[in-house]
Each structure stands twice: as structure tokens, then as C-alpha cells.
N, C-alpha and C positions, 0 to 999 in steps of 0.2 A: 318793574325790575326785569331787564332781558334775561335769558338763559343764553350764556357764550359757550354751552357745552357744544362740541362740534358732531354734527349729525353723522351717526353711522351711514356708511355707503347704502344705497337702495339698489336693489336687481333693476336693470332695464330689461333683461331678456334671460328667460330661463329656457332651455331647450334639453329634452332628452333625445339622447341618440340610442334608440333601442338595441341596433345591432351590436355596438361596441359597449354598450351599458355605461355609458358617461353622459353624467349631468353636465351642461354647459352653463354656467351662470357669468352674465356680463353686468358690472355695476356703473352707476353712474360717475363712479370715480375714474373710469376709462379701463378699469381692470377687468380682466376675463378670467375665469379659472374653469378648469375641466376635471370633475372629480368621479372616479370610478363608483359605481353604484355599493360595490362591496364596502368602500370607505366611507360612504354616507350611511351605510347600515351599521358596520361595527364601531362607529362613532356617534351613534344615534343620540339625540340629546334626551330620549325617553329615560323615566326613572328605572325600567328594566334593565337598561345598559349602564346608565350614571348612578345607580345605587340610589338608595334613599340616604344621602348624606356621607356614605361611605365611598370605598375605592372603586372606580370604574371597572365595570366587569369587562372579562375577555370574551369575546364573542368569535367563535370560530366556525369553520365550514360555510362560510358566505360567499366563496370566490365565485359561484355561477348566479348569485342573487340579482333579480333585476327589478326595476321601478314599474310598477304596473300604471300606477297613477300618481298625478301631483295635481292636490287640492289646495287651492288658496285659503287661508286662514285670515279674515280681515283684511287690512293692508300692512301686516307686520311680519308674515310667516306662510310657509306652507307645510303641509303635511304630505310627507311621501309615504306611498302604499306600497310596499314590497311585496313581491311574489312568494315569500316564506309566510305571508301573514302578519308581518309586523306592520304596525301603522300608528303607533301610539307617540311617536316622536314629533313635536312641533319645530321646524326647522326656520327660526326666526332670522330678519336680514343681517344682524350682526353676527350670529352664528354661521350661517352660510359663508359670509365674508372671511372670518377667522379660519373656517375650514379650508377655504379655497388659498387664504394667504399661507396658512401653515401646513399645507398637503404634505410636501417633501418631509418634514420633521415628523409628522405625525405619522405618516405611513411608514418610515422607517422606525418609528418606536413600536408600532404595530406588529412589523415582522420581526423585530428583536423579542418581543414579549411572546409571540407564538412560537419562535424558535425555542425560547426556554421551555414552553408549556409542552412542545414536542418531545422533549427530552423525559418529561413525565406521562407520555401518551397522549397528550391532547395538544394539538397544534392548528395552523392554518388550514391544513387539510386532514381532518380527522378521517380515520379508517384508511388512508392511501401510505 
């Protein structure tokens, strides 16, 4: 019995641009996405951010965060190690693809949520 499930796009190139703090990921589908480190940090697939079955946590104050290391995990993911010490999220190929594909929508949602939180004293740039 053959599996006709389409394969998720797989990365062909992953480049971190340290100066701009942007992760560039090219996929075998021909698509290429550029994602800021802040975006990848605040949308981390870790339980710390995603919660344990509850709503996604709002992570703030990460506008200056950088990626220190990119560690391969098998042939299905990478672990991004951020300079704020966060390193518990595994960024699988499907997750990275969806993060790139949905960047505009996700980023607009994040900015809206942080703007609402800022009214309560916590926003994207706490203490500013």
C-alpha cells in the first residue's frame, strides 16, 4: 500500500544573517523565506511558548534577540539557540515552512496582541 500523502517541503539552504538577525530558509519547492530572529523566538514551538495544551503565551521584549547557533536534529528539524538562553524549541521542516509562508499574518497578529498588552503595561518593548 503506497502513501500518497504529499511530502512537506524540505529546506535546501538555511542561512543566518547575523547583522540583520534574519534567518533565510530555502525549500525544495522553490520558495525562500526570510524570518527575523525575534519572530522565530516569540513563535517558538517550545512548550514554554506554546503552553501545555493551553493558549500560546505572549512573549515580549525580544526585539534585540539573536540566534547564537543552529543545531541539526536528525533529518527533520533544527534547534535554534537564542542569545537570551532559549533553546528548547525544535523547528521541524513543516513548522519552518508554515512560519515562512504565514509570516505576514503571524507578524501582524503578534503586533496587534502586543499593542493590546501595552495598554496594560506589557507590550513588545516592555519598559520603553
